[in-house]
C-alpha positions as CSV (number, residue, x, y, z in Angstrom):
1,M,40.2,32.1,-51.2
2,N,40.0,34.6,-48.3
3,N,42.8,33.9,-45.9
4,N,40.6,34.7,-43.0
5,Y,38.2,31.8,-43.8
6,W,41.2,29.6,-44.4
7,T,42.5,30.4,-40.8
8,L,39.1,30.0,-39.3
9,I,38.6,26.4,-41.0
10,N,42.1,25.3,-39.6
11,K,41.1,26.7,-36.0
12,D,37.8,24.8,-36.4
13,I,39.8,21.6,-37.2
14,D,42.1,22.2,-34.3
15,G,39.4,22.9,-31.8
16,E,40.6,26.5,-31.2
17,I,37.8,28.4,-32.8
18,T,35.6,30.8,-30.8
19,S,31.9,30.8,-30.8
20,E,31.7,34.1,-32.7
21,E,34.1,32.9,-35.3
22,K,32.3,29.6,-35.5
23,S,29.2,31.4,-36.2
24,L,30.9,33.5,-38.9
25,L,32.4,30.5,-40.5
26,E,29.2,28.6,-40.7
27,Q,27.5,31.7,-42.3
28,E,30.0,31.7,-45.0
29,L,29.9,27.9,-45.6
30,N,26.3,28.0,-46.0
31,N,26.7,30.7,-48.8
32,N,29.8,29.4,-50.5
33,N,29.8,25.9,-51.9
34,D,33.4,25.9,-53.0
35,L,34.5,26.9,-49.6
36,K,32.3,24.4,-48.0
37,E,33.6,21.5,-50.2
38,Y,37.2,22.5,-49.5
39,A,36.6,22.6,-45.7
40,A,34.8,19.0,-45.9
41,Q,37.9,17.5,-48.0
42,L,40.4,19.2,-45.5
43,K,38.5,17.7,-42.4
44,S,38.4,14.4,-44.1
45,V,42.2,14.4,-44.7
46,V,42.9,15.4,-41.2
47,R,40.8,12.6,-39.8
48,K,42.5,10.0,-41.9
49,L,45.9,11.3,-40.7
50,N,44.9,11.2,-37.2
51,K,43.5,7.6,-37.6
52,E,46.8,6.5,-39.1
53,S,48.8,8.0,-36.5
54,R,47.1,6.1,-33.8
55,T,47.6,2.6,-35.4
56,S,49.9,1.7,-32.6
57,Y,49.1,1.6,-28.8
58,E,51.2,1.0,-25.8
59,I,49.1,0.5,-22.6
60,D,49.9,-0.8,-19.2
61,I,47.1,-2.4,-17.4
62,S,49.0,-3.5,-14.3
63,D,46.7,-1.4,-12.0
64,E,43.6,-2.8,-13.4
65,V,44.9,-6.3,-12.8
66,M,45.7,-5.5,-9.2
67,N,42.5,-4.0,-8.6
68,S,40.6,-7.3,-9.8
69,I,43.0,-9.1,-7.5
70,Y,42.0,-7.0,-4.5
71,Q,38.4,-7.5,-5.4
72,T,38.7,-11.3,-5.5
73,E,40.6,-11.3,-2.2
74,R,38.0,-9.2,-0.5
75,L,35.3,-11.3,-1.8
76,K,37.0,-14.5,-0.6
77,A,37.4,-13.0,2.8
78,V,33.7,-12.3,3.0
79,Q,32.9,-15.9,1.8
80,E,35.3,-17.4,4.3
81,K,33.9,-15.4,7.1
82,T,30.4,-16.7,6.0
83,K,31.6,-20.3,6.0
84,L,33.1,-20.1,9.4
85,A,29.9,-18.4,10.8
86,A,28.0,-21.3,9.4
87,I,30.2,-23.7,11.2
88,F,30.1,-22.1,14.5
89,A,26.1,-22.1,14.1
90,L,26.1,-25.8,13.6
91,F,28.1,-26.1,16.9
92,S,26.1,-23.8,18.9
93,M,22.8,-25.4,18.3
94,S,21.3,-26.3,21.6
95,R,19.9,-29.7,20.7
96,V,22.2,-31.8,18.6
97,R,21.2,-35.5,18.7
98,Y,24.0,-38.1,19.1
99,A,22.9,-39.8,16.0
100,S,23.6,-36.5,14.0
101,V,27.3,-36.2,15.2
102,F,28.8,-38.3,12.4
103,G,26.9,-36.4,9.7
104,L,27.9,-33.1,11.3
105,G,31.5,-34.1,11.2
106,V,31.3,-34.9,7.7
107,I,29.7,-31.5,7.0
108,V,32.4,-29.7,8.9
109,C,35.2,-31.5,7.2
110,F,33.6,-30.7,3.8
111,I,33.5,-27.1,4.6
112,F,37.1,-27.0,5.8
113,L,38.3,-28.7,2.9
114,S,36.5,-26.4,0.5
115,L,37.8,-23.3,2.6
116,F,41.5,-24.4,2.8
117,N,42.1,-26.4,-0.3
118,N,40.8,-24.3,-3.1
119,N,44.1,-24.0,-4.9
120,N,43.6,-26.7,-7.4
121,L,45.4,-25.2,-10.3
122,N,48.3,-27.2,-11.4
123,P,51.3,-25.2,-12.8
124,G,52.4,-28.0,-14.9
125,N,49.2,-27.5,-17.0
126,I,50.8,-24.5,-19.0
127,S,54.5,-25.4,-18.7
128,G,54.5,-27.3,-22.1
129,S,53.9,-26.3,-25.6
130,M,50.3,-26.6,-25.5
131,I,47.7,-25.4,-22.9
132,D,46.3,-28.3,-20.9
133,A,42.5,-28.7,-21.8
134,D,41.5,-29.0,-18.3
135,T,43.1,-25.7,-17.3
136,Y,41.5,-23.9,-20.2
137,T,38.1,-25.4,-19.3
138,N,38.3,-24.7,-15.7
139,F,39.3,-21.2,-16.3
140,E,36.2,-20.7,-18.7
141,N,33.8,-22.2,-16.2
142,A,35.2,-20.7,-13.0
143,G,34.1,-17.4,-11.7
144,N,36.5,-14.6,-12.8
145,I,36.8,-10.8,-13.1
146,V,36.6,-9.3,-16.4
147,I,38.6,-6.2,-17.3
148,D,37.1,-4.5,-20.5
149,I,39.8,-2.8,-22.8
150,P,37.5,-0.7,-25.3
151,E,40.4,1.1,-26.9
152,L,42.3,-2.3,-27.7
153,D,39.2,-4.3,-28.7
154,G,39.6,-6.9,-26.2
155,K,39.4,-8.0,-22.7
156,V,41.3,-9.6,-19.7
157,N,40.0,-12.0,-17.3
158,T,41.6,-12.8,-14.0
159,Q,41.4,-15.5,-11.5
160,V,43.0,-15.6,-8.0
161,Y,44.4,-18.6,-6.2
162,D,46.0,-19.0,-3.0
163,D,49.7,-18.4,-4.3
164,K,49.1,-17.7,-8.0
165,V,47.1,-15.4,-10.3
166,L,45.9,-16.5,-13.7
167,V,45.3,-14.0,-16.4
168,K,43.5,-14.7,-19.8
169,V,44.1,-11.9,-22.4
170,D,41.9,-11.9,-25.7
171,L,42.8,-9.2,-28.2
172,A,41.0,-8.8,-31.5
173,S,42.4,-5.2,-32.7
174,Q,43.9,-4.9,-36.1
175,N,46.0,-2.1,-34.9
176,E,49.6,-2.8,-33.6
177,I,49.4,-3.0,-29.7
178,K,52.0,-3.3,-27.0
179,L,50.1,-4.5,-23.9
180,N,52.3,-4.4,-20.8
181,F,51.9,-6.1,-17.4
182,N,54.6,-4.6,-15.4
183,F,54.3,-5.6,-11.5
184,D,56.3,-4.8,-8.5
185,E,58.2,-8.1,-8.0
186,T,57.4,-8.3,-4.2
187,R,53.8,-8.6,-5.2
188,L,53.6,-10.7,-8.5
189,Q,56.2,-12.5,-10.4
190,V,55.8,-13.9,-13.7
191,Y,55.5,-17.8,-13.6
192,A,54.4,-18.8,-17.1
193,V,53.2,-17.2,-20.3
194,K,51.6,-19.3,-23.0
195,P,49.9,-18.3,-26.3
196,I,46.5,-20.0,-26.7
197,K,46.3,-18.3,-30.1
198,Q,49.1,-16.4,-31.8
199,N,49.5,-15.3,-35.4
200,N,52.9,-14.6,-37.1
201,Q,52.5,-10.8,-36.8
202,S,52.5,-11.0,-32.9
203,S,54.8,-12.0,-30.1
204,F,55.4,-11.7,-26.4
205,V,58.3,-11.2,-23.9
206,S,58.5,-12.1,-20.3
207,A,60.8,-11.4,-17.2
208,N,60.4,-11.7,-13.4
209,N,58.0,-9.0,-13.3
210,L,57.1,-8.0,-16.8
211,V,55.1,-9.5,-19.6
212,Q,54.8,-7.4,-23.0
213,I,52.4,-8.7,-25.5
214,N,53.1,-7.2,-29.1
215,N,49.7,-7.9,-30.8
216,K,48.1,-7.4,-34.2
217,G,44.9,-9.2,-35.0
218,G,43.0,-12.0,-33.0
219,N,45.1,-13.6,-30.3
220,S,44.8,-15.1,-26.9
221,Y,47.3,-15.6,-24.1
222,L,47.3,-17.3,-20.7
223,L,49.6,-15.8,-18.1
224,M,50.3,-17.0,-14.7
225,F,52.0,-15.0,-11.9
226,R,53.3,-16.1,-8.4
227,N,51.4,-14.3,-5.7
228,N,54.2,-13.4,-3.5
229,L,52.0,-11.9,-0.7
230,S,49.7,-14.8,-0.4
231,G,49.2,-16.1,3.0
């Protein structure tokens, strides 16, 4: 084999070939079936080696989780402002009959209760060996922010309460994955971590401000963090 073409094939695989060299190589490959077959086999081997070298990932998605929390907090602020505006609008009506005062009071009490008592997540629900069914159902039915992780073949859902943040992690990748949640302890602190589903090839570790999930295959986890800056 001409060493010049061998060099061009390797430069092509490495992405270092120039347009002139690429044109010269393609012309030769079209006229030389043996060289064309060799180039195809070499590219196949390189692709396989590259794939095998990326069977393990380590990704920190702390920033993505924090961004979802900020989005939720901004949305809640807008919703609370809207509720308060509705209350003031009720009181500012020029003609409120006395017969409606009691009903108005009930409406106002309901709005204030929904505004200031929405922290209905019981920490005890995930402190045992199994996830409480109500906690899991409430999480699935409640509004939450989804963080897609294409390279991990999975997703993360977050929900924000007054003093805690709930995170649900679903992973399906057959690659070995280290998924890190590493926060500034003054912002979020690990409160509880429970596997909803975990095979014997996977595990997790947790500390005050770190959770690391070592995953392979389809697994799900429920994480709870204290929101130290709430209020």
